[in-house]
Every structure is written in structure tokens, then in C-alpha cells.
Steps between C-alpha positions, in 0.01 A plus 500: 500500500584553868653818630845475664509509878561850641859589581614469859688777681825306451436470127415870465847592620669267251592602143204430271680239292580307819126481581396343169291190568507189285661435164861554406631845578652708220875525527564133578731477200736747670660240728871510412734775621523638147125510462460663841741774394309547178173524693652758737618706202154489340335607825752783537402620154133468595559709814674770299219503244234523771685789661518686168154444351280367782275197494250627243767550231700188584513262202656160445617619159714776651628269773593244235709760314678621813573155636591350163260210555220387270150582620392136486794410725391760754144369502611137521746545785366795701128493431265773385561874486335530841709216644820666379403838645405342832834319513685822414316690774584228753865492393524880526354501849701203624814662363426809707436297813834325456680835539361564850536277808246217541215599727368327810239690700609547861324824595247745361767770478714269287207441263454876462870543422467230236207684339711817473793304355283342231355844416850633433559219254172580326617859453805371314265324254254782440411415140465129566298552818271749327424251224430221749260702715314625193443145386409371848198731514402442136157346442641291214810358670579137421441276801852356496661843511257614771590200716871569453463866594276418796759270652793740473444725807464212745810319374710789626415400858619139489285248689311779672191306604711246690778732622254774596306265728820373660616858564165605646428747220191332358261257661449146372280526192269269313584419139221733391645786706845437354358517150317824587823650637687389189239683292492817711874564487538533120201734471642724773851479352404563138263777602791676668726442198226643277484822703878531485524422128232762427703764685260533793779393736867596498764229527546588866127481570480169316768347723338647813159358412612152400506386866154655547374298204635185665324584827169566328510171311595291805311693771203258535738210562740655752525381859363733768849621590603558139166669424553749784843581357353530150217726617747741659700513174188549288373776731833684481500461122147642473607805702807542277291485182248747644783741585641468146158571349450800728835642392402456134164671561675795666721542193 
């Protein structure tokens, strides 16, 4: 048996079910308008269930009861438990993105504003976000769910690798560098979410540090001009954090 080819940077930023190679994808039976509506309703129920119980306690049996659909029908049309959860995660995220303006990178400052905007949306989904970050760092996470979660942060920045080069924010990158950047961002992002979810950061601090997380993940790939701007921001942030810690120590 041969191993599948590694995902490209473009594939990493796609929903996991859209990256599936070969074979017929689950969900093909949902082609008519009625079936699409039924699929959307099932995924909405799956999102609600994930938000309530988290990934570890998510069961097809409970989803079947809530959606009023036989378990065998869910498996036949939407795939495995992991496929359904990955689809629900993607639908939840894409639904959020649809409520904010589409993003096209034109400046570093604009990217930092976008990071803060996304952080505010995460705050509104505290329970859901906490469950997702817990699973992302789990040693036993299913690969399909991991791939879905890994692609989420980058999708919030549109076609960043192309737009960022055009805007002079990042330099032209090899495919390997793009893949590395696509891997760095989720680890920085979910690490920040983890600190916030654990209460180590207030909501305000979480929003303030989201742009810093973006800078840290993209720093190696910035143009000289953008890196100088980023370094000044990071230096000011370090001084701010040091001042906060000093004030805490004095108390």
C-alpha cells in the first residue's frame, strides 16, 4: 500500500472533505435542493452537539436522534463519525466567515486588524472554541479532524499567499515554505486560544495578542519592509507585557 502524497499549502487551507483524494466522496447523494437542505439541517445539529458535548462525547447515535435520521443513512450519505465532525467544523467556521467581510490582504496593518476581528468572533464561541483547541493538541486526534482544524486559521485570511506577495507583505515563497507557514499559523493560533480558554488571558488580552500571534507565525516570510514594521510592533508588545508583569509583581 502506498502512502498518499503530502498535502500542499493550498490543500491545507481547504476543508478536509474537499481534500479527499480518490474514490467517491460521502455526501454525493445529497444533490437535490431538498437533500441539500436536509444535509444542512443535519450539520447544524452536529454543530450544536459538538458545542454541547465536545468531540470526545460526540456520537452518531445521539446525532441520529436529534436529526431524526437513521444512523445508516448518516453513514451512507455523510461518511464516518470523523467525516461528519470534520464537515460540521468546516460548516461552523465558514458560517462565521460569511458574517464578516471577505478578506484580501493589502497591508500588514490590515492583516493585524483581521486577526483581532477573528479573535472577537472566537470569544463569542467560547465553549466550541475550547473544545476544538483541546482536541487539536490531543495525542489521539483523528487525522481527518486534525486536518480540518489545521486549515481553519489560514482560511480566515483569504488567498493570503498570493495577495500577500502582491501587497508586498510576504516575499515569494516556495511550496515548501508555504506549507511550513500554513502549519505554523494554527499552532500559534490554537496556542493562544488555549491560554485564553484556560483563563491565563482575559478577553481583552486575547484580542490584543491575536495580531501578535499572526506576526510570529508569518515573521520568517515577511518582506524586509514588513519585517521592520513587525519588529517594531513586537518590541513594543514585549515592553507592554514586561510592564504588565512588573505591575503584577509589585502587587
